[in-house]
C-alpha positions, 0 to 999 in steps of 0.5 A: 499500499503506497505510503501517505507520506509520499509527497503529492501522492494520491494517498497523501492527498487523500489523508490531507483531504478526504474523511472516510466513512467507516474507517479508524480515522487515527489509523488512517492517517498513519497507513493511508488508503488503498487507491483503486484505479480501475476495474474489469469483471470481478477484478480491480487494480491499484495505482501500483496495478496490483490485481485484486479479486473484489470478493465483496462486489465493492460494498455488496453491489457490483452484481455485473462487476466493474467494466460492463459496457452496456451500462456505460452506453446507457448512462452516456445515452441518457446523459446526452439525451437528458442529463438530469431532471426531477419528479416534483410537481407533476413532472417525470421522465421516460427512464423512471416511468419504464423503470417503475413498470419494470420493478412492478413486474418483477415484484413478489408482492402486489405493488401499487406505486414505486418511489425512488430515492438515492440509496438504501439509507434513504429508502429505509428512511422514506419508509419510516416516514410513509408508515408514520403519514399512513397511520396518521391518515387512517387516525392511528396516531399512536401506531408509530413504534418501529421494530428492528433487530439487533444486528441488523443494518438499514442505513445511516440517516438519523432514522435508518441508522436507528433501525440499524442494530449495531453499536458503533452506528449508535454510540456518540451519535445520540442514537437510536431515536424514540419509537425505533426499538430492537428485537432478537437477532435470529442467529442460531449459532450465537444465540440458541440456548444449550440443547435448544433446536432450530424449531424450538429457537424459532418458536422462542424468538416469535414468542418474545416478538409477541410478548415485546409487542403486548408490552409495548401495546399492539395498538402502538407498534406500527411496523417491523424491518428485516433484511432476509439475510443480515449483511453488515450484522455478519451474514447471518441467515435466519433458521428454517421458518423464522420469517413465516413464524414472525410474519404470523405474529405481525399479522396478528397484530396488524403490524406492517413488515418491511423486507430490506433487500438492499443486499439481497435483492436482484439474485444474490440469494438465488431468487429475484428477492430474498423474501422468496428464498426464506418464504414470506411475503412483506407489505413493503421492499426497500431496494438499491445496490444491485438495482443498478450494479452500483454504477450509479446511485439509486434506490426504490420502495415499493409500496402496496396499493392500499397503502398508496391509496391512503397516502394519496388521499391524505395528500389531497387533503393537505395539498401535497405529498411533502416528501422527495429527494432532488436526485430520487429518480434521476433519469441517468441512474433510472436508465442505467438501472433499467438496463442492469434489470434488462441484462439480468434477464437476458443473460440469465443471471438467476440461472447463472447464480444457481449454477456456480453457487454450489461451488461457492457454498462448497468452498464456504463449508470447507472452511468450517474445518479450519481451526479458526473458523467457528461457523461457516454459513452462506446461501446463493453468492453470499457467505461468511466465516466467523473466526473464533478463539476456541471452536468448541466453546464458540469463544470469541476473540477479544474485540481489541485483538483485531483478528478479523481486520488482520485477516482482512489485511492479510487477505489484501496481501493475497490480492483478495478484497473481502470485508471484516465485520464486528465479532471477526466475521469475514464477509464474501459477496463477489460480483454475480458474474463470477465463474467456478474458476474465479470462485476457486481462485477467490477461496484459495487466496483466502485460505492462504491468508487464513493460514497467515492469519493462523500463524499471526494468531499463534504469535500473539498468543491470542488463542490461548485459554481465556 
């Protein structure tokens, strides 16, 4: 990695001028950034022309990789025709209309309208507002509490970061805000009681949810937000029948359900939507990331017809629907997103994901035999390994030990970009275009990094008994 001390280097200029997200800012001044200059397929290249497999598709998002000419062409064509317009005050553009039609056709639930925002955080923030607006319009002025889950991730705006159930997103930000509360994380490996089967674990979580709703008062609880797979919280897959059991509780108390498909949408799990993979039908869907293969920022909220009708009538009473973003439904982003969805269908990306996913999942599962790996988990083309100090007891390393970060850095040395998350979880989410041979190369590089991590852990004495 280039030294940030080299005068006038891009690394030094970055350290001098850029405030980085999700970064230890003190450490960043010492080590500097990895400067990425170009990409091709599943690979990216730094300013020294070193090749890396992008094992996280950027941030779970570059489904078609880093050099899809058809998306570049779509952006250029729309940029030349109409580089910007908005949807305020009865305005629209062709790409926005066509994208809305396409999303409605792909939706797993009956959709009334599509609302566009700029990213996943804005989509989920919008949903909180829509749900509050909807209940006010129906005269249910106390039905406002929003539930999400510990370790869930829904964004970084004030409201969506409150939904997020991770300590780093709350600490010293004065979050979460009122009326947003958190319930159980459905991670069987970490939170099952001794001797508890998966079915018993699911039943307990469903009962806990119902007890929580009753304690709050069902007339005060408005909605439940959940990712099909909890991505940034550690690629946590729910047990079988978890979502149907939870949905039964929500329906009993007239509580709306939101499927946050920002990571899982558009083929990542082997279906168009994660909700289909895990067997439930939500009231709302939020989506982003692979919607445009991350080539331009765009997100969408899929709004059911009955909710739209209430919102529509209320906007007539007020005189306007007072919500929207300057760049929501940007015509260039919409054109790129529309072309992305067309490519997914033209190239049968679902078929491709399902064809290569067995190799991906076989290699993930094999990592579960490693002495450092407590659990290896995944589905489709997403997965993770959870590194532990003791496999038998599931004892984690101390958070200050930085084992996950060390593994991530060793992987980078081996030409693999992955992500270390809380609890020393290493995530994998490569571009969906990845081939079986590239999957093998990705995991070969990771196995070399894991061997280096094992040696480092031993040298540091980190796996000694607590």
